[in-house]
N, C-alpha and C positions, 0 to 999 in steps of 0.2 A: 504494500500500500504506500509506504512513505517514499519509495523510489519512483512512484508514478507521477510525482509533481515536485516542483522546486520549493513549495511552501512546506515548512515543517509541520508534521502531523502530531497533534497533541490530543490526548483523551485520558479519562479515568476518574472524573469527579463522582461517578455513580458506581464505581467498581468496588466490591467488597473483598477484603483480604488480599494478600500478595498472590495467592493462587489464581485470583481473578485476572491478574496482570501477566502471569507467567507466559501464556500463549503469545500475547502481544510482544513480549520481550524476546522470546525464543525465535519468533518469526521475523524479528526486526521490523514489525509493522508500524511502529510509531517512532517519532524522533524524541518526544518528551512525554513523560507520564505526568498526570495531574491528579493525584489522589486528594481527597478531602478528608482530613483527619477525623472529622465528626461522623463520617459515613464509611470510611475504609476499614475501620476496626480499632481506631484509637491511636494514641501517640506511638507506642512501641510497634504496632503493626505498620503504621505509616513509615516509620524508620526502616523496618524490614523491607517494605516496598521500594524505598529509595536505594537500599543496599543491593537488592536484587536487580534493580534497573542499572545501577552502576556496573554490576558484573557483566551486563550486556551492552555497555557503552551508551546508555540512555540517561539523559538528565531528568531531574524532577522539578517541576513547578507546582506549587501547592494551590489547590482551590480552597478558598476560605470565605464563606459568606455567613459566618456565625457571630456569636456574642464575644465579649472580651476574653472569657475563659478559653474559648476555642481559638481565638486569635493568639493568645500567649502560649497555649499548648503547641500551636503550629509554629510559632517563632522558635520555641525551644527545640522542636523536632527539626526545623530547618537548620538551626545552628549545629545540630549533631549529625547532619547528613551531608556527606562529602560532595555529592553531585547536585546539591540544591542550586536552583537557578533563580527563581522568583516566586513570589506569593501574591495571589489575588486578594484584595481587601475592599469590600463593598461599602464600608461605613466611614471612609476616610474623611468625608465632609460633614459627618453627623456629630454636632457638639455634644449631645447626650452620651455618646459612646465613650468619650474621654472622661466625662463627669462621673460615671458610675464606678470608676476604678480609682483606687488610691495606691500610693506606694511606688509608682513608676513615673518617670519624667513625662511631662505633657508638652505638646501633643505627642501621642504615641509615635506618629510618623514624622520624621524630620523633612525639611524642604527638599531633600534629595530622594525621598521615597523609602528611607530606611527606618526600621523599627529596632530599637536596641533590645537585646535579650536581657530580661531582668536577671540580676545576680543574687537576689535575696533568697531566703529559704523557701523552697517549694512554691506553693501557690499563696503564701501568706501576703504577698504584695499585691495580689489581685482581688 
């Protein structure tokens, strides 16, 4: 599939567990995988998906259309995944999103589009 066009093929926001991605990776059907931590099986499973993708030379861009807990779980997963490329974030312009969380620098996303990974203990800062 990915060799059929010059545009990189990306998919995965509705795929559950790394086993759901395995066939795509083995057939080199996609250029980038895009798991959503909230629906792919959680933080550890998404990390495993990224690691499996890396074994096949595929980058990982994360889908993230959730709440701040999902956002920061995704940020932590991204920081721990060697082949992480980028993360989608739908609430970047919603003031309420930043207001409901304490203990992290505001705004979450800097002017260059980066979110700092919290260094505090576990989820205590969220």
